[in-house]
N, CA, C and O atoms as a DFTB+ gen file, in Angstrom:
360 C
 N C O
     1  1       0.871      -1.191       0.000
     2  2      -0.033      -0.011      -0.034
     3  2       0.941       1.274      -0.099
     4  3       1.998       1.335       0.529
     5  1       0.528       2.125      -0.804
     6  2       1.390       3.509      -1.012
     7  2       0.835       4.258       0.128
     8  3      -0.284       4.048       0.595
     9  1       1.748       5.227       0.595
    10  2       1.311       6.183       1.529
    11  2       0.148       7.028       1.082
    12  3      -0.698       7.388       1.901
    13  1       0.074       7.370      -0.237
    14  2      -0.872       8.167      -0.707
    15  2      -2.258       7.419      -0.574
    16  3      -3.292       8.086      -0.591
    17  1      -2.294       6.150      -0.454
    18  2      -3.578       5.412      -0.296
    19  2      -4.155       5.571       1.209
    20  3      -5.331       5.284       1.435
    21  1      -3.419       5.969       2.083
    22  2      -3.861       6.066       3.497
    23  2      -4.682       7.358       3.727
    24  3      -4.289       8.475       3.388
    25  1      -5.871       7.096       4.342
    26  2      -6.793       8.222       4.521
    27  2      -6.821       8.431       6.051
    28  3      -7.305       7.573       6.789
    29  1      -6.302       9.570       6.508
    30  2      -6.153       9.775       7.905
    31  2      -7.211      10.606       8.574
    32  3      -7.533      10.397       9.743
    33  1      -7.757      11.557       7.831
    34  2      -8.750      12.396       8.310
    35  2     -10.243      11.971       8.048
    36  3     -10.601      11.433       7.000
    37  1     -10.961      12.222       8.953
    38  2     -12.396      11.902       8.901
    39  2     -13.045      13.314       8.683
    40  3     -12.929      14.215       9.513
    41  1     -13.804      13.452       7.392
    42  2     -14.262      14.741       7.014
    43  2     -15.131      15.594       8.046
    44  3     -15.117      16.824       8.089
    45  1     -15.888      14.764       8.871
    46  2     -16.724      15.466       9.892
    47  2     -16.096      15.445      11.173
    48  3     -16.828      15.586      12.152
    49  1     -14.944      15.303      11.330
    50  2     -14.214      15.460      12.745
    51  2     -14.454      16.951      13.226
    52  3     -14.262      17.939      12.518
    53  1     -14.852      16.963      14.389
    54  2     -15.023      18.354      15.021
    55  2     -16.181      18.983      14.892
    56  3     -16.392      20.018      15.524
    57  1     -17.161      18.408      13.995
    58  2     -18.382      19.148      13.792
    59  2     -19.267      19.032      14.977
    60  3     -19.279      17.991      15.634
    61  1     -20.002      20.040      15.280
    62  2     -20.861      20.018      16.449
    63  2     -22.336      20.105      15.836
    64  3     -22.555      20.324      14.645
    65  1     -23.297      19.907      16.791
    66  2     -24.602      19.894      16.518
    67  2     -25.115      21.257      15.863
    68  3     -26.133      21.283      15.171
    69  1     -24.375      22.340      16.118
    70  2     -24.664      23.574      15.608
    71  2     -24.025      23.962      14.283
    72  3     -24.090      25.093      13.801
    73  1     -23.397      22.913      13.735
    74  2     -22.645      23.186      12.371
    75  2     -23.750      23.728      11.393
    76  3     -24.889      23.263      11.364
    77  1     -23.312      24.746      10.604
    78  2     -24.131      25.191       9.598
    79  2     -24.506      24.340       8.484
    80  3     -23.703      23.478       8.125
    81  1     -25.660      24.472       7.869
    82  2     -26.129      23.629       6.730
    83  2     -25.160      23.473       5.643
    84  3     -24.998      22.384       5.094
    85  1     -24.480      24.579       5.299
    86  2     -23.375      24.506       4.228
    87  2     -22.324      23.540       4.608
    88  3     -21.822      22.843       3.726
    89  1     -21.939      23.429       5.856
    90  2     -20.770      22.536       6.203
    91  2     -21.309      21.072       6.171
    92  3     -20.563      20.153       5.835
    93  1     -22.525      20.874       6.500
    94  2     -23.071      19.415       6.512
    95  2     -23.259      19.035       5.133
    96  3     -23.056      17.862       4.820
    97  1     -23.646      19.936       4.212
    98  2     -23.803      19.672       2.792
    99  2     -22.480      19.394       2.153
   100  3     -22.343      18.539       1.279
   101  1     -21.493      20.154       2.622
   102  2     -20.042      19.803       2.005
   103  2     -19.577      18.483       2.447
   104  3     -18.897      17.822       1.663
   105  1     -19.866      18.011       3.629
   106  2     -19.520      16.634       4.020
   107  2     -20.243      15.500       3.067
   108  3     -19.665      14.520       2.596
   109  1     -21.536      15.819       2.897
   110  2     -22.284      15.093       1.980
   111  2     -21.562      14.929       0.691
   112  3     -21.280      13.824       0.227
   113  1     -21.248      16.157       0.081
   114  2     -20.462      16.093      -1.237
   115  2     -19.190      15.291      -1.168
   116  3     -18.841      14.577      -2.108
   117  1     -18.472      15.412      -0.017
   118  2     -17.252      14.677       0.028
   119  2     -17.506      13.087      -0.042
   120  3     -16.808      12.333      -0.720
   121  1     -18.462      12.726       0.650
   122  2     -18.767      11.189       0.601
   123  2     -19.427      10.743      -0.749
   124  3     -19.227       9.626      -1.226
   125  1     -20.182      11.635      -1.301
   126  2     -20.921      11.322      -2.549
   127  2     -19.843      11.275      -3.656
   128  3     -19.917      10.402      -4.520
   129  1     -18.933      12.104      -3.658
   130  2     -17.966      12.145      -4.778
   131  2     -16.633      11.512      -4.469
   132  3     -15.773      11.462      -5.349
   133  1     -16.408      10.999      -3.200
   134  2     -15.200      10.331      -2.861
   135  2     -14.056      11.234      -3.011
   136  3     -13.076      10.918      -3.686
   137  1     -14.168      12.431      -2.354
   138  2     -13.044      13.376      -2.357
   139  2     -12.232      13.187      -1.079
   140  3     -12.498      13.772      -0.029
   141  1     -11.180      12.292      -1.247
   142  2     -10.312      12.024      -0.231
   143  2     -10.753      10.876       0.695
   144  3     -10.036      10.484       1.616
   145  1     -11.931      10.365       0.423
   146  2     -12.523       9.258       1.113
   147  2     -13.127       8.321       0.151
   148  3     -13.271       8.647      -1.027
   149  1     -13.509       7.097       0.633
   150  2     -14.197       6.199      -0.344
   151  2     -15.631       6.746      -0.516
   152  3     -16.228       7.343       0.380
   153  1     -16.141       6.490      -1.758
   154  2     -17.547       6.955      -1.933
   155  2     -18.390       6.071      -1.066
   156  3     -18.260       4.847      -1.050
   157  1     -19.272       6.746      -0.332
   158  2     -20.147       6.197       0.561
   159  2     -21.686       6.846       0.446
   160  3     -21.986       7.834       1.115
   161  1     -22.475       6.310      -0.312
   162  2     -23.758       6.938      -0.506
   163  2     -24.624       6.902       0.713
   164  3     -25.529       7.731       0.812
   165  1     -24.426       6.023       1.638
   166  2     -25.225       6.018       2.862
   167  2     -24.764       7.220       3.729
   168  3     -25.572       8.002       4.229
   169  1     -23.453       7.321       3.874
   170  2     -22.940       8.529       4.527
   171  2     -23.343       9.727       3.876
   172  3     -23.750      10.665       4.561
   173  1     -23.276       9.819       2.561
   174  2     -23.593      11.027       1.877
   175  2     -25.037      11.450       2.187
   176  3     -25.284      12.607       2.529
   177  1     -26.037      10.467       2.061
   178  2     -27.379      10.592       2.282
   179  2     -27.588      11.091       3.786
   180  3     -28.497      11.885       4.031
   181  1     -26.838      10.676       4.673
   182  2     -26.878      11.083       6.091
   183  2     -26.583      12.644       6.125
   184  3     -27.368      13.443       6.635
   185  1     -25.481      12.971       5.587
   186  2     -25.054      14.369       5.683
   187  2     -25.940      15.328       4.910
   188  3     -26.187      16.443       5.370
   189  1     -26.419      14.920       3.753
   190  2     -27.450      15.704       2.931
   191  2     -28.623      15.736       3.770
   192  3     -29.193      16.817       3.917
   193  1     -29.089      14.643       4.374
   194  2     -30.354      14.845       5.175
   195  2     -30.245      15.726       6.373
   196  3     -31.226      16.372       6.742
   197  1     -29.054      15.790       7.028
   198  2     -28.909      16.689       8.110
   199  2     -28.872      18.137       7.600
   200  3     -29.405      19.039       8.246
   201  1     -28.203      18.365       6.369
   202  2     -28.249      19.769       5.827
   203  2     -29.651      20.124       5.313
   204  3     -30.080      21.267       5.470
   205  1     -30.302      19.273       4.765
   206  2     -31.697      19.433       4.214
   207  2     -32.685      19.884       5.354
   208  3     -33.580      20.717       5.211
   209  1     -32.380      19.198       6.512
   210  2     -33.306      19.549       7.796
   211  2     -33.074      20.977       8.178
   212  3     -33.944      21.601       8.785
   213  1     -31.936      21.513       7.844
   214  2     -31.655      22.883       8.192
   215  2     -31.882      23.855       7.166
   216  3     -31.420      24.993       7.255
   217  1     -32.665      23.412       6.060
   218  2     -32.979      24.312       4.995
   219  2     -32.260      24.422       3.821
   220  3     -32.584      25.270       2.989
   221  1     -31.191      23.567       3.619
   222  2     -30.383      23.596       2.454
   223  2     -30.947      23.056       1.311
   224  3     -31.136      21.840       1.282
   225  1     -31.278      23.810       0.275
   226  2     -32.034      23.387      -0.924
   227  2     -31.209      22.336      -1.748
   228  3     -31.731      21.303      -2.167
   229  1     -29.937      22.645      -1.949
   230  2     -29.147      21.736      -2.656
   231  2     -29.058      20.360      -2.090
   232  3     -29.004      19.327      -2.758
   233  1     -29.049      20.451      -0.761
   234  2     -28.909      19.041      -0.003
   235  2     -30.219      18.295      -0.227
   236  3     -30.211      17.072      -0.361
   237  1     -31.323      18.994      -0.269
   238  2     -32.531      18.257      -0.479
   239  2     -32.491      17.413      -1.821
   240  3     -32.832      16.233      -1.896
   241  1     -32.005      18.219      -2.912
   242  2     -31.903      17.562      -4.315
   243  2     -30.842      16.366      -4.153
   244  3     -31.114      15.259      -4.617
   245  1     -29.728      16.585      -3.541
   246  2     -28.720      15.539      -3.561
   247  2     -29.170      14.325      -2.605
   248  3     -28.874      13.163      -2.883
   249  1     -29.806      14.627      -1.616
   250  2     -30.490      13.468      -0.765
   251  2     -31.404      12.645      -1.622
   252  3     -31.407      11.416      -1.545
   253  1     -32.207      13.341      -2.468
   254  2     -33.138      12.578      -3.374
   255  2     -32.392      11.872      -4.256
   256  3     -32.766      10.714      -4.441
   257  1     -31.301      12.302      -4.940
   258  2     -30.480      11.618      -5.944
   259  2     -29.751      10.368      -5.261
   260  3     -29.660       9.297      -5.860
   261  1     -29.225      10.565      -3.948
   262  2     -28.732       9.392      -3.308
   263  2     -29.868       8.402      -2.980
   264  3     -29.668       7.201      -3.163
   265  1     -30.923       8.794      -2.555
   266  2     -31.992       7.742      -2.398
   267  2     -32.434       6.971      -3.549
   268  3     -32.825       5.810      -3.431
   269  1     -32.379       7.618      -4.716
   270  2     -32.723       6.945      -5.950
   271  2     -31.738       5.729      -6.251
   272  3     -32.094       4.786      -6.957
   273  1     -30.518       5.809      -5.689
   274  2     -29.507       4.809      -5.918
   275  2     -29.366       3.846      -4.774
   276  3     -28.452       3.021      -4.765
   277  1     -30.206       3.930      -3.856
   278  2     -30.164       3.138      -2.595
   279  2     -31.367       2.145      -2.437
   280  3     -32.469       2.332      -2.953
   281  1     -31.043       1.120      -1.700
   282  2     -32.075       0.172      -1.236
   283  2     -32.746       0.780      -0.111
   284  3     -32.187       1.659       0.545
   285  1     -33.947       0.357       0.162
   286  2     -34.820       0.992       1.244
   287  2     -34.107       0.764       2.631
   288  3     -34.150       1.679       3.454
   289  1     -33.445      -0.426       2.935
   290  2     -32.714      -0.554       4.139
   291  2     -31.520       0.391       4.213
   292  3     -31.215       0.853       5.313
   293  1     -30.875       0.688       3.205
   294  2     -29.775       1.649       3.262
   295  2     -30.279       2.991       3.661
   296  3     -29.662       3.676       4.476
   297  1     -31.405       3.386       3.092
   298  2     -32.052       4.772       3.424
   299  2     -32.334       4.773       4.994
   300  3     -32.146       5.768       5.695
   301  1     -32.778       3.621       5.444
   302  2     -33.188       3.534       6.799
   303  2     -31.897       3.713       7.751
   304  3     -31.881       4.373       8.790
   305  1     -30.879       3.037       7.226
   306  2     -29.545       3.059       7.893
   307  2     -29.080       4.418       7.882
   308  3     -28.579       4.875       8.910
   309  1     -29.193       5.178       6.761
   310  2     -28.686       6.516       6.769
   311  2     -29.363       7.515       7.663
   312  3     -28.784       8.408       8.283
   313  1     -30.720       7.255       7.662
   314  2     -31.700       8.164       8.630
   315  2     -31.337       7.882      10.044
   316  3     -31.300       8.784      10.881
   317  1     -31.061       6.604      10.329
   318  2     -30.737       6.309      11.712
   319  2     -29.380       6.829      12.079
   320  3     -29.161       7.206      13.230
   321  1     -28.510       6.863      11.197
   322  2     -27.188       7.438      11.448
   323  2     -27.339       8.921      11.692
   324  3     -26.736       9.465      12.616
   325  1     -28.113       9.560      10.898
   326  2     -28.244      11.159      11.088
   327  2     -28.874      11.196      12.538
   328  3     -28.308      11.902      13.372
   329  1     -29.947      10.523      12.882
   330  2     -30.481      10.740      14.279
   331  2     -29.371      10.475      15.348
   332  3     -29.263      11.228      16.316
   333  1     -28.555       9.409      15.169
   334  2     -27.656       9.144      16.215
   335  2     -26.566      10.250      16.211
   336  3     -26.156      10.591      17.321
   337  1     -26.056      10.840      15.148
   338  2     -25.119      11.845      15.047
   339  2     -25.758      13.048      15.798
   340  3     -25.026      13.636      16.594
   341  1     -26.997      13.472      15.645
   342  2     -27.422      14.595      16.355
   343  2     -27.488      14.328      17.883
   344  3     -27.344      15.272      18.659
   345  1     -27.692      13.127      18.315
   346  2     -27.768      12.868      19.745
   347  2     -26.251      12.919      20.313
   348  3     -26.013      13.444      21.400
   349  1     -25.322      12.385      19.570
   350  2     -23.948      12.330      19.978
   351  2     -23.113      13.572      19.821
   352  3     -22.180      13.800      20.591
   353  1     -23.431      14.367      18.847
   354  2     -22.683      15.667      18.509
   355  2     -22.612      16.506      19.763
   356  3     -23.504      16.610      20.606
   357  1     -21.415      17.096      19.770
   358  2     -21.112      17.911      20.878
   359  2     -22.014      19.193      20.855
   360  3     -21.906      20.040      21.742
């Protein structure tokens, strides 16, 4: 494994419950596009869902696009992860 293949940073590290919608949307884009992380549509849906809940229009569209590519159990998993993050976020 080359050193360039090692991913050390978690995009959402340090985010708090009060994070702005734009920041949550940005994390969704990172996971949906695989920018420095593996593509993860469940994680992308989670972050787009959180941003959409705060009124981010682009996140609503992206969340729908992710949902169109997901099985229903994956959508449930993403929604559960969003709720859990809100409970655990500082």
